[in-house]
N, C-alpha and C positions, 0 to 999 in steps of 0.2 A: 306936736313934739314928739320924739322918741322917748320913750321910758328911761328914766335915769335909774342906774342900778346901786346907787348909793344906800338906799334904804331898804334894809333886810325884810322888813314888814311889807312894804309896797311891793317887793319881788316875789316874796311868797304869795300874795294875792295874786299878781299877774301869772305867776307860775300855775296855779291851780286850773285856769281854764283851759291849757293845753294838757294838762293831766287828765282833767276830766274827760275831754275829746277822747282820750286813749284809751283811758279806762273804760268808757261806757262801750265800748267796742269789744267785741267777744273774740276776735280773730287770735288765734293762737299764737302766731309769728309776733303779733304787736304785743300780747299779755307775756310774752316770753322776755321780750326786750325791755318792757314796763318793770318787770320784776327785777332785771339783773341790769340797771342803768349804766353801773360802774363798768362791767364786764364789756358792755358795746360801746362805752365812752360816748353815749348819745348826749347831744347838745341840740337844744331845738329854740329857735326864736320866730314867733309867728306876729306879723304886725298888721292891725286892721287899719283901715283907711276910711275916714268918715268926712265926706265933702260939706262945705257949707253953701249957702245960697249962690255963691260966687264960683262955685267950684273949687275953692281952694280946700287942699287936702290937709287933714291932722290925722297924724300918726299915734296909735297906741299899741305898744308891744307888751307880748306876753311869753314869758321864758319857762323853758323847761331844762333844768339841769344846767344852765348857762353859767359857765365859769371861764375868765379868761386867764386864769392861773393853769387851767388844765390843757396840756398841749395836744394838739392834733397836728398831722401832716397836711397843710392845706392844698397840697398838689397843684392842680391847674386853675384853682380858684384866685390864685395871685396873678392871673392874666388879665383880669379885669384892672385893678390898680395900674399894673404895668402898661396897659392899654392908655389909660386916662393920661398916665404920665408922659408917654410918648406925643400922645396930643396935645398936652400943654406943653410940652417943649417947644414944640414947632411953633405954637402961637406966640411963645416968650421970645424965641429968637426973631420973628418979625423981619424975616428977610425976603425981600421982593422975588417972587418964582419959587420960593419953598414952601410947599403946601403938603399934605398927606398922600397926595397922589404923584409927587414927584419923582422920578426914578432914582434909584440909589444903586450904589455898588459898596460892597464890603471886603476890606482887605483882612490880611492877618499879619499879626506883628508881636505874639507872644505865645508862648508854649499850647498847645491843643486848640488855637483859633483857627477858624475855617473861613474861606473867601466865599463869596456870592456875587455871580457877574450877571446871572439871567435867573429866571422864576418861569419855567415851562408852563405853570399852572395860570399864570396871568395871561389875558389876552393878547398883550403887547409882548409878552415874555420879559417884561421888565419889574426886577422886584421894587415894592414901594412900601411906605407906612400902612397906606390904604389898604393895599391888598393882603399885607401881613394881619392887619386886624381882621378883614374878612375871614381868613382861614382860622384864626385864633377862636373866632366866636361861633363859625359854622362846625369844625370838626376837633377844636381844641389843639392844634397843630403847635406842637413843641418847638419846632425849629422856628417857626413865626414869631414865638413869644422871645426865643433867645435873641432874635435880630432886633427886636425891639429893646429887649433888654441892653443890648450892645449900643444900641443909638443913644438911649437915655443915659446909660452909665449907672453903676452901683449907687456911686455917691449921691447923685442928682435925683435918683429913683427914691432912694430912702428920704432925702430931704424933702422931696415935692410932698410925701405923704406924711411925713412928721410935721412940717408946717402947716397942715391942715389940723392939726390935734389929733390925727391916729398917729398916737406915740409909740405903741408897742409893738408896731411892725418892724420886722426884720426879713428884707427881701435880699438874700444872700448870694445865689447862684442861677446860673443857666439850668434848664430841665432836661433831664434824660441825657446828659453829656459827660456825665462824672465830674462836674465842677466840682472843686474843693475850696476851702475857705481863700485859699491864695488866688487860684485862679479866676475866681468870681469877681476878685477886686479889679481886675483887667480886662478892658473892652475895646473891641477891635477899631481899627480906622475906617471911617466912613465917608463917603463922596456922594452927594447929591448934584445931579445934573441935567441939563435939558440940551436934547442934542449932543453939540460938543462943547457946550459951556457948563463951567463947574459952577453951581449955585453955592454950594456951601461944603466945606471940608471939615472933618471931626480927627484929629490924630489918635493914635491909642491913649487912652484914659486910664489912670491908675487911681483907685480911692485910697488915701491914707488912712482915713478912719476906719475903726472897726465898731461892732455893735455887740457888746457883750451880752450874753444868754443871761437874763433874769430869772427864767423859770425854773422850778425846781423838778418839773414833771416831765422832762425831756429824755428820760430813760425809759424806754417802752418796751413791755414784751418780756419774754425770757430767754431769747436766743434768735440769732440771725445767720445767714449764710454769707460767706466772704470767700470768694474764689473757691467756690464750691465745697467750702470746709463750714461746717457747723460751729458757731462760736456760742457757747453756753453762757451768754450773759446778755443783758438788755441792750437792745440797740440805741446807739446815741444820737438824738435829732438835735443837738446843742448847735450845731452848725448848719442845720436846715432852715429853710424860710418858716417864718412865724407869723399868724395874724389870727386875731380872735374872731368867733362867730359874730359878735356884735359889731366889730369893726368892717368885716365883709359886707354886712346889711347897710351898716351905715354910708358906706361908700357907694353902694347900690343906690340908696335912697337919694344921694347927692346927685346921681345921674337922671333919675326918673323924676324927681320932684326937686330940682334945685331950689325953687322958690319956697319950699319947706324946711329948709335946713341953714343955719346960720353961714353967712357968705364966706367966712374964714374957713369953712368945711367943703365948700365947693371948688371944683378944679376949674381951671381957665380955658373953657370950650366956647367955641362959637356957635351959632345957631345950627349951622350944617354939620357940625361935628355930633351934636345931640342928635339930628336926624338920622346921621350914618351909624351912630351907635344902636339907636332904636331899631334901625331896620336889620342891622346884622347880628344883634343879640337874639333876635327873636325868629329870624329867617331859618328856615329847616334847610338842611343839606341837598334836599330833592328840588328845591325852588332856585337854586344857583346854578348860574349858567358860565360864571367865570370868578372863582374856580368851579368846576363840575366834578360831582360827586355820584357814585353808584349808590343809588337808594337800597339795594341789597346788603351793601356793607355798612352804609350809613344810614340806618332807618330815622324816624323823628325822634326816637329815645336815646339816639347815640349820645346827645350831649345834654339831654334832658331827662333827668333821673325822675322828676316831679310829674305826677298825673298818668304818665305813660312808661316809667322806668320798668324794665326788665321785659317788655313786651315788643312786639313787632308792629303794634297797631298805630295807624296816623294820627296824630293830634287832630281832634276835630277841628272845623274851620273856624269855630266861632271864639276859639282860645288861642291866646299867643303868650308864650312864656318868654321873658326878657331876663337871660340868666347867664352865669358862667359856672360850671360845675366842674369837679375834679375827682380824679381816683387815683390812688397809688398806696401801696404797701397794706392793702385792705382797708384803707380810709376811702370812704365816699361822702363827698360834699356836695350839695347845691346851694346855690344863693340865688334866688329869683323873686320877680315881680311877675304875677300871673293876673292875666286879664280874660274875662268872659264878656265878650261885647254883647252878646245876645242878652245874657240876663244881668247885665251891668254889676258884674263881680270884679273886684280888684283886692289883692293883698300881697304882702311880701311873706316868704318863707325862707328861711335858711336852716338847714340840719346837717348835722355831721354824725356818721356812724362808723366804728371800728368793726371789720368783719374778717377776724384772725383768730379762729377757734383755738389753734395750738399754740398762740401767741410767739410763734416763730416766723420772721421777716424774710424777705427775699427767698422763700421756698416756693413761691407761686400756687401755695395753698389756701386761698382766701374764698370766704363763702360770699363773693359779690353778687352770683346770681340766685343763690338760695336765700340770701337773708338782706343784703344791702339794698339791692334794688326794688325787692318786694316792699321792704321797709319804707322806702322814699314814696313809693307808689301809694302803698295803702295810708300812710301818714299824709300826704297831700291831698288825696282824696277824701279823707275826712274832714281836713279843715276846708276844702272847697266845698263839700256838703253843708258845713257849718256856715259858710258865708252865704250860700244860695238861700237861707232860710232867716240869715241875720236881717233884722230890720232896721233901714237906715232912713234919716229924715229927709236926706237930699239923694236922689240917684247921679252917680257920677256922669260926666260928659267925658267919653274916653276917646273922642276923635283925634285927640293928639297922638294916639298909639295905633291909629288905623294908616297903614302904611302899603305903598306898593312894592310888590317884590319882583326880581328877576322872572 
């Protein structure tokens, strides 16, 4: 079971392992971050997996400065729950002919909305939920997420997640298109079709509900740029997306090991959905033929900060990372299940760090390359090395995650 964070004493004991691993390393960057965790707003959740004789997983979590009350901008990590909600909506609709592969068209019916009639990156040039999911996990495509957000709708998206006991999540807007609180509540008309037959039509949807900000930590930094003008006051993230480190990892665990989490916390997914997710969450951009990506522009580390972050090195063939990373405003987050087939290693690791030395947002001066990615790389390799020597009573059977890629 996942660590329950209600006991301060238990949490302190669990936290110590991550802190011990960090402090036992002499790397100057890691020590700088360990000595100033508040400055870097670091949060880490490391979960060990121990199998029983029947290969059933038992999860034990270790936390470092984990605090759901401390706000961080989750950036593209919200695409994982968004993707799961889209798949669940298709399954809940249960309409003959409506699948994740069914072609769709998106119309516009409200200010700032845009249409989609075709997708040149798809082999058949037709948009679909499945193709958007591929682009989300392969290269963290923002438009792909926005289109799934429009299909699910803001109300259904939040309701789907809240009903599974992930209560403090607020998903309020599209990404990188200037959505404000009002625009995020209106989502586009969508038509799913097969040849000339309409399978399902969804009109413009408006969410009458609001999701008040309950955190007191959404004023961040000391300044930000707005229309090329410096505003000397903290940036207000109260109308931005919010999800905690623990919730991110719990949602990932529900996908990787649905049998190990309570039924109420699982998404309504089919066996094919799970296989599809495992494939594209772990696929590298160079392995995809549709869409096709230039490996020089999208190296293995593009959307995988752990183990290879900040490098152009290929991921070793014995390792697969099932994850969704995010980066924006100087925040870097990765949420991953990591597998080494050769050495029978598996673990969850979720981490966030703020790399914004001057605490000014929107100035494009972030220490992503010099602090953020090296931190993710070094942290994950320390945890990985710890896992390599950690004794386990039963070695895991990882065949479930051995997949065929394009």
